[in-house]
N, C-alpha and C positions, 0 to 999 in steps of 0.2 A: 730810165722809166717814164712811160709816156703820162702825162699829167692834164691830157684834156681830151673830152671825147662828145663831139656835136657841138663843139662850141661852150661845153659847161666845164669848168675847171674841177679836179678832183679833191684840191685842197681849199676850202674856205679859210681866209685869212683868220688867222688868232690873236686875240687881244691881251698883248704882254701886262698891261696894268691890272688884267684880272688873275695873272698867273693859268691861263689857259694853256690847255696841250689838246693834242688829239689822241683819242683811244681808238683802239680796232678791235670790232667784234667779229670774232671768228665765227661763222656761223655752222650749225651742225650738218653732219653728213658722213656717209659711208666711203670707203676707202676709193669706191669708185668714181664719186661725185667729184666734180671740180670744186676746188676750193671756191668759198665765197665770203666775203668780208664787208664790212661796213664801217665807216669813222664817225665818231663823234666827238664834238669840242666838250670839254669839261673844264672847270676851274679846279686848281688844286688846292684852295681854299676850302673845297667842299670835301676834301678827303676822300677822292674816290678809290673803290677798290679795285685794283688790276694785277695783272703780272705782268712783268717785265722779260724779254724773251733778247737773250744775246747769242750771238752767232759769229761764224767766221767767215768774213766775206767771201772770200777765196780768190782767185788769179782770173777765172775765165770769165769775163764778162758777156760772151755770148751764149754759156751755160745755163740758159732762163727756162722758165715756165711761166704759163699766163693764169692768173687769177681773176675773178671779178671784184672788183673794190668798188662799192656804191654805184654798182653798175656799167662799171667802166674796166675796161681790160689793160692790166699793168702786169708787165714781166717781174719775176723775181728770180733770184738766183736759185740754183738748185737746191743747197743746203738750207735754205730757209723755206723753201717748198716743200721737202722731208720731213723738217721741222714742224711746220703747220699741220703737215697731213698725220704725224705722230700724235700730236696732242689735241688734234680737234675731238670734241664729245660728238656722240651719234645722235644726243635727244637735247642738248642744250648748247647755248652761246659759250664761248670763251672771250673774257675782255683782257686785251692783250696790248701792252707799250711796246712796240719795236721800232728802232729809230729807224729803219729803212722806208717804213711804211708810214709811221706817223708823223714824220719830220719830212715836208716837202723839201725833197733834196735838190731841186732847183732852186730855191730861193735861200742865197748864201746868207742872208742877214738872217733867217731863221734858223740854218743849220749851225751857225755859231753865236746863237743867244746864250745869255747867261742860263736861263730857263732848262734850255735843252742839255746844257751841259751837268744841270744838276740832276737830271735823269739819269744820265749815262754811269 
């Protein structure tokens, strides 16, 4: 998954001492609309409301579809793309935690942190 666009990173750093995580805002849209999302950083100490989405990663790394993530185009697997299309609301955003998008997959330390392990 691409993590930079015009020199701007997709993922802002998290502060582990504040128990921060990223949440994905799945913006509303119809079936024909491209998936659009944003990321926000929140502290678990604030008890944010969100839904967790888990899915099978799949074997085919090339079977991807583009989405807009905070103005960046990133590629996600077909099964996640289908799931997001299926749960997207027409008229309001949906707040989600999805490991593949809320964790910077290129940051080994973040992928293996104790905090992200608690969320899975």
